[in-house]
N, C-alpha and C positions, 0 to 999 in steps of 0.2 A: 499423146505428148510434144507431139507437131505442132497443135494448136493452140497446147498450156505456154511451150516455149514462145510463138510467134505473139501470142498475150502479154506476157515476163517482158517482151523486146521492146514492143509499143509503151508497156507501162512507165517502161526505164526512160524512154526515148522522151516519152511527155514531161517525165519526171524533168530530164535534162534541160527540158528547151521552153520550161516551166510554166507547161499549159496541161498539168493533171489537173489542175483544179478546173477545167469544165468540166470535169468526170465527178470528180471523189470530192470532196471537203479534206481542205488543208489537213486539217486537224487528222484523217487518218494518214497522212505518208509514210507514217509511221510506220504501221502497217504493212501500205499496199505495195510498198517500194522491199524493204526486205523480203519480201514471201516473193514478189518478182525473183528474187536474186537467188533464193531457195530454190522457185520451177528450177534456173536454168541448172544449176549446181545438179539436180536429182535426175535434168532431163543430160547431164555429160555423165555422169555414172551409171546414168542406164545402157550405154552405150558398152561397160567393161563387163555387162553378163552375157556368158556367151549364146550364141546362137542357141535357141530350142528351152530357154531355160528356165523362158517363161510359161511353161507347159507341164515342166515337170510335177510330178503328184506330191512330191515330199517326202516318199519315203519308199524303199525297199522291196519288190514285189520279190527278193528270193531267188534261187535256183529251182527247177523244175521240181527235185526232190520233194520241197514243201510244197507242191500242190495242190491243192482237196483232188478226193479221189472221186473220177468219175464214171461209173459203169459201164461198159463198155455198149453199144448199142447193136440188139439181135443178130445172129450171123444171116439170118436171109430175110431181111427186108424189102421186101417189095412195093411198087410203085403205089399198092392202095393201101398199104401198111407202112406207111412214114412217122414217123417219130422224134420229133425234133428232144438232141441232144447238144446241152453248152459246150464247147470247146474246151477243152483240159487247160488250153494258155487264156481264154476267154479276156479279155480287160475291158472290154467295152458292149454296147445292147447288140452283140449278133447274135449269131445264128444260125445251124450249121443241121443242115435237112440230109437222113438217109436217104439213100435212094441214088440218082442221081446227081451233079457236081452243079445243088441250086442253092445258095447262098444270101437271105437278107441280110442283109448289113442298114443297122441306123447311122451309123458312124459317116459315113460318106454324106449321109443328107445332114447332120450335121455339121459337116465343114460345107455345106455349100451357103447352107443358112449362114451359118460364122462369114462366108468368104462376100454375102452381100450386105448383110452388117457393117461389115469394117469396108464394102465399095461405097452404100452410105455415110454412113461416115465419116471422109476422104473429101468426098463431094462436100458435104456437108460445111468441111473443119475450112475447106480451101476456099469456098463462097465466105464465106466470115473473115478468113484475112486477107480477099482482094478486099472488101468489101473497106476495113480500115485500113491496110496500105493506102486503097487509091481515093479513099474518099478524105476529104480534108478535118480536122477537128473542127466545131464549131458548136454555140454553147445552143438551147435551146431557143426556140420560135417564139414571139409572140401571141403568134398562133397557138401554140401548144400551151401558155400561160392563159390565154382565153378559155383553153378548151377544159382548164383546169378549176376555172373560175367555177364555186361550187356556188356563188352568190350571196354569201355572206360571209364576212371578215376572217380568217384567218388568224385565230390566235397564237405567234410565236411565244410570245413570255407571258410574266407575270406578274402580280402585281407588284414586281420589285423598278420594271418600267415605268409602268405608272407614277411610283414614288420618282424615280429622280427626273421625269419630266416634270415631277410638280415642284423638284427642288433646282429646276431649269437645270443640272446635271446634264445638257440635251447636245451637245458637239458634237458627241461619237454618234449621237443614231440613225442608222441607214431608214430606208423605205419600212421595211419590215416591222423594227420600232418604234415607228410612229404613226402604222395601222393597228398595231394591238393600241398604241394610245387612246387613237382615234377613237378603236371598237369598243376601246375598257373605260375610258373617261365617264364619268358619275357628276364633276362637275369641270364640263367644257369653258368657262370664263377662265379658269385657272391658266389654261393656257395663251387665251388669248397675248397676240403680240408677240409671239415666241420666234427670232429668227430661223430661219432654218435655210442650207443646203444642201440635193439633195440631185444622185442622179439614178436616171434610169430611161425603162423606156416607156411612150407613148400608147397608149391603150384607152377606147372607145370610154366615154361618161353619159349614163344616164340624165337629161335634163341639160346640155352641152358642158362644156369646159373639157376637159379629158383627163385620165388618172395616170399618176407617175407609181409606173410596176416594175415590182423587181422580184426574181425568184428565189427563195429561199429552197437551202437541203442541207437536208440534216445529216447522211451520210452522202447520199449521192447522187445527180438527177433523177434517178429512178421515184425517188418521195422528194421530187422539186415543186415546192407551188408557190403561186401567188400572193404577193404581197401588194395592196395599191392604196394611194393615200389622193384625195379629188381633188382637183386645179383652176381656181377658175381662174379672168380678172389676164387671162394672157393673149389675148386677142384669139388670131386662129390657133385652131388647135395644131398640132404636130402629126403625122404622119407617121399612122399606124406601126410600130415597129421602129422607130424613129430615138434613137441616143440621144437626150439631151442631160443639161442639168436646168434645175428651179430652182432660185433662187424667189425666196418673198419671207412672209409670215403665218406664222397660224391664228386662222381667226374663225368665228365661231357664227355661223349663222344665225337667221330669225327662230329657228327652228333648234338647233341649237348640239348640228350636223356639225363638226371640224374638219377645217380643209382649209387649203394652201392658195395665201393671197399670191401669186405671185408676182413679185415686179420686174425679171428679168428670168428668157426663157433661151436657153443656147443649144444649138447642136453638138457637139460630142461625139468621137468616134466610140465605137462599143469599148471598154475598158476590159485589158487584158485577164483581171478577174469579176467575169459579169455577174457573180452572186453573192449573193449576204448569207449568211450562215447561223 
């Protein structure tokens, strides 16, 4: 409950400071924020339970008159004639032996195991919370983007994006949209000369130049995938991971590969919302 409460507080803090988009798609805020509030309300209500209520079995055992009849052990039970007799008021896997005072209790072992599990969970929860509180929120790095690159252009959109691009409605296109167009266009000449202004971070490209890359997330950073478009004609390639704004035009190479012919490359700070959706 403590771990869940701390995560809820962190979620609300990120939402209030506008940094929740570093972790989840803003379209999911309607779910994440109310659920964080609900967790905190549940945590507060849990303190209203009386101590020990969580161990209540949910039923009454009744008085001793309703206890099952248990036959008494033989009157003379010598050390070599021991019989295991269940206790009349036994509520757990405990057994009493006739003869000298010898009791085998499994309840004690269960409590010990529970204590170990509780202690381990407490240490793990403390580590998680300390890492959240001490480490500042940050976006995924260019190294992560490169490690998730499978060598093929991921398709983040369907034919509707290509159709919009064909009709010139590309003013709001981001790196992910253009990456989809570059990967699926069957008539590259149709995009020759289209003006673009895109922001992203630089990653190396095979054969010279560099690629402008952006991470695209569907729900949260766990499913983030890189989208890249090749950039040529910009002179020296920017440092890998550097955030830049690229202006230029779409150009079809001699082999029919679409790329961006840059007319300007300007360094910029990392945007507050570094992902596309």
